[in-house]
C-alpha positions in Angstrom: -36.9 -24.3 -106.8 -40.4 -23.2 -105.8 -40.9 -21.2 -109.1 -39.4 -24.1 -111.2 -41.8 -26.6 -109.5 -44.7 -24.3 -109.9 -43.9 -23.7 -113.6 -43.6 -27.4 -114.3 -47.0 -28.1 -112.7 -48.7 -25.3 -114.5 -47.3 -26.4 -117.9 -48.5 -29.9 -117.0 -52.0 -28.7 -115.8 -52.9 -26.5 -118.9 -51.4 -28.9 -121.4 -53.1 -31.9 -120.1 -56.3 -30.1 -119.5 -56.4 -28.6 -123.1 -55.5 -32.0 -124.6 -58.1 -33.8 -122.8 -60.6 -31.2 -123.6 -59.9 -31.6 -127.4 -59.7 -35.4 -127.2 -62.9 -35.8 -125.4 -65.0 -33.5 -127.7 -66.6 -36.6 -129.3 -67.9 -37.5 -125.7 -70.4 -34.6 -126.1 -72.4 -36.8 -128.5 -72.4 -39.8 -126.1 -74.3 -40.4 -122.7 -73.0 -38.1 -119.9 -71.4 -41.0 -118.0 -68.4 -41.0 -120.3 -67.9 -37.3 -119.9 -68.1 -37.8 -116.2 -65.7 -40.6 -116.2 -63.2 -38.6 -118.3 -63.5 -35.7 -115.7 -62.8 -38.1 -112.8 -59.7 -39.4 -114.6 -58.6 -35.8 -115.2 -59.0 -35.0 -111.5 -56.9 -38.0 -110.6 -54.1 -36.9 -112.9 -54.2 -33.4 -111.6 -53.9 -34.4 -107.9 -51.1 -36.8 -108.9 -49.4 -34.1 -110.8 -49.5 -31.7 -107.9 -47.8 -34.4 -105.7 -45.1 -35.2 -108.2 -44.4 -31.8 -109.7 -45.4 -29.3 -106.9 -44.7 -31.5 -103.9 -48.2 -31.0 -102.6 -49.5 -34.1 -101.0 -53.2 -34.8 -100.1 -54.9 -36.2 -97.0 -58.7 -37.1 -97.1 -60.4 -37.3 -93.7 -63.9 -38.5 -93.1 -64.7 -40.0 -96.4 -66.8 -42.5 -94.6 -69.3 -39.7 -93.7 -70.4 -39.5 -97.4 -73.8 -41.2 -97.5 -74.1 -44.1 -100.1 -77.6 -42.7 -101.0 -78.7 -39.2 -102.1 -76.9 -36.4 -100.3 -76.2 -32.6 -100.4 -72.5 -31.8 -100.1 -71.6 -28.3 -98.9 -68.0 -27.3 -99.1 -65.7 -24.5 -98.2 -64.2 -22.9 -101.4 -60.7 -21.5 -101.4 -59.1 -22.6 -104.7 -59.4 -23.8 -108.2 -58.3 -27.1 -106.8 -61.8 -27.5 -105.1 -63.5 -27.5 -108.5 -62.0 -30.6 -109.8 -60.8 -32.6 -106.7 -64.3 -33.8 -105.6 -64.6 -35.9 -108.7 -61.9 -38.3 -107.3 -63.8 -38.7 -103.9 -67.5 -38.3 -104.7 -69.3 -40.4 -107.3 -70.2 -38.1 -110.1 -71.3 -35.0 -108.2 -73.7 -32.5 -109.8 -72.1 -29.1 -109.0 -74.2 -26.0 -108.6 -72.7 -23.4 -110.8 -73.8 -19.8 -111.9 -75.7 -19.7 -115.0 -73.3 -17.6 -117.0 -70.7 -20.6 -117.0 -73.1 -22.5 -119.3 -72.3 -20.1 -122.1 -68.5 -20.5 -122.0 -67.1 -22.4 -124.9 -65.8 -25.9 -124.1 -66.3 -25.6 -120.3 -69.9 -24.7 -120.6 -70.5 -27.5 -123.2 -69.0 -30.2 -120.9 -70.7 -28.8 -117.8 -74.2 -29.1 -119.4 -73.4 -32.5 -120.8 -72.4 -33.7 -117.4 -75.7 -32.4 -115.9 -74.4 -29.7 -113.6 -76.9 -27.5 -111.8 -77.0 -24.0 -113.1 -78.6 -21.2 -111.2 -79.6 -17.7 -112.5 -79.0 -15.5 -109.4 -80.9 -12.7 -110.9 -84.2 -14.6 -110.9 -84.1 -14.9 -107.2 -87.0 -17.1 -105.9 -87.8 -18.5 -109.4 -84.1 -19.4 -109.7 -84.2 -21.3 -106.4 -87.2 -23.2 -107.5 -85.7 -24.2 -110.7 -82.3 -25.1 -109.0 -84.3 -27.5 -106.6 -86.2 -29.1 -109.4 -82.9 -29.9 -111.4 -81.2 -31.1 -108.2 -84.1 -33.5 -107.6 -83.6 -35.0 -111.0 -79.9 -35.4 -110.4 -80.6 -37.1 -107.1 -83.1 -39.4 -108.7 -80.0 -40.7 -110.7 -78.1 -41.1 -107.4 -75.8 -38.3 -108.0 -75.0 -36.1 -104.8 -75.4 -32.4 -105.2 -72.3 -30.2 -104.5 -72.6 -26.6 -103.6 -70.1 -23.9 -102.3 -72.4 -22.0 -99.9 -70.2 -18.9 -99.8 -70.8 -18.4 -103.5 -67.1 -17.6 -104.3 -63.6 -18.4 -103.2 -62.6 -17.2 -99.8 -59.1 -16.4 -98.7 -57.6 -19.0 -96.4 -58.2 -18.1 -92.7 -61.3 -16.0 -93.5 -65.0 -16.6 -94.1 -67.8 -15.0 -96.0 -71.5 -15.1 -95.5 -73.2 -18.2 -96.4 -75.9 -17.8 -99.2 -79.6 -18.9 -99.0 -79.2 -21.3 -102.0 -77.7 -24.0 -99.7 -80.5 -23.7 -97.2 -83.1 -23.8 -100.1 -81.5 -27.0 -101.3 -81.4 -28.5 -97.8 -85.0 -27.9 -97.2 -86.2 -28.7 -100.8 -84.2 -32.0 -101.2 -84.8 -33.4 -97.8 -81.6 -35.4 -97.7 -78.5 -35.4 -95.4 -76.1 -32.4 -95.9 -72.4 -33.3 -95.6 -70.3 -30.3 -94.5 -66.7 -30.2 -96.0 -63.8 -28.3 -94.7 -60.5 -27.8 -96.5 -57.2 -25.7 -96.7 -56.5 -25.9 -100.5 -56.1 -22.1 -100.8 -52.9 -22.2 -98.8 -51.2 -24.3 -101.5 -53.1 -23.2 -104.7 -53.7 -19.5 -103.9 -55.7 -17.1 -106.2 -54.0 -14.8 -108.7 -50.6 -16.3 -108.7 -48.9 -19.2 -110.6 -47.1 -20.4 -107.5 -48.1 -23.9 -106.2 -46.8 -24.5 -102.7 -45.4 -27.9 -101.4 -47.0 -29.3 -98.3 -50.2 -31.2 -97.6 -53.7 -30.2 -98.7 -56.3 -31.7 -96.2 -60.0 -32.1 -97.1 -62.3 -33.2 -94.4 -65.9 -34.6 -94.8 -67.7 -33.9 -91.6 -70.7 -35.9 -90.2 -73.8 -35.4 -92.0 -76.5 -33.0 -90.8 -79.8 -34.8 -90.9 -82.7 -33.2 -92.8 -85.4 -31.4 -90.9 -83.9 -28.4 -89.3 -85.2 -24.9 -89.8 -83.5 -22.6 -92.3 -81.6 -20.3 -89.8 -80.7 -23.3 -87.5 -79.4 -25.2 -90.4 -77.2 -22.3 -91.8 -75.8 -21.5 -88.4 -74.9 -25.1 -87.8 -73.4 -25.6 -91.2 -71.3 -22.4 -91.0 -70.1 -23.2 -87.5 -69.1 -26.7 -88.3 -67.3 -25.9 -91.5 -65.5 -22.7 -90.2 -64.5 -24.5 -86.9 -62.9 -27.4 -88.9 -61.3 -24.9 -91.4 -59.6 -23.1 -88.7 -57.9 -26.4 -87.5 -57.1 -27.4 -91.0 -55.6 -23.9 -91.7 -53.1 -24.4 -88.8 -52.3 -27.8 -90.0 -51.7 -26.5 -93.4 -49.4 -23.7 -92.3 -47.3 -26.2 -90.4 -46.9 -28.4 -93.5 -45.8 -25.5 -95.7 -42.3 -25.6 -97.0 -40.7 -22.6 -95.3 -37.1 -22.8 -96.6 -37.2 -19.0 -97.4 -39.6 -16.2 -97.0 -40.5 -16.3 -100.8 -42.3 -19.5 -100.1 -45.0 -17.6 -98.2 -48.4 -17.6 -99.9 -49.1 -14.1 -101.4 -51.7 -11.8 -100.0 -54.9 -11.9 -102.0 -57.3 -9.2 -103.2 -60.5 -9.3 -101.6 -62.8 -11.8 -103.4 -65.9 -10.5 -105.1 -69.1 -12.3 -104.3 -70.7 -14.1 -107.2 -73.9 -15.1 -105.6 
């Protein structure tokens, strides 16, 4: 049953994603708000599809912690799920992406149209200045900035070093930073087509006010996210459907840092 439900969802995911991409190509010639609205709709459909087809429900905690004004959102990153789910909860986020993604056909076209924040990691200090400048322009349009501070997906139950980009944005933008914890990797693991039933939980933690020193901010951000993730990891394990040992999430290969 697990494999059949996973197969059904994957067919749904890739079919709907491809169809929407093709149908929405004309939006590339229109203002970005239309492509952003289409992406939000796609996000809603994917979350609903996981519930119906894969049996994966969703719980959102602390959504009231998202400021109405400009904000920096720093989230744990465990799964492909994280890359689209935020569009349902956060008003048109501008996501920090590695520069190479801008050159991907279709994906890169839409990412640029939607005003994502690209960073060239090889340029180091210059890249950080450019990233902050672009992020300020997005904030001026009342769009929150979303960054995955570890720079890559981390296996559930583990943590990787937080990169300096999130601190540069925190200091350069002078806006509250909302830490986000989640356990999506338990239900949508890397390098497998299986999608596990249970309940994904995403938690928006209280904002960190601007003004902290770089080290103090990074230590606090990492501590708050990782502490909350440990609790969500335990909750997620309890919600997994364990009818047989084949339902266990697979062991992942060690992720490679992309920042």
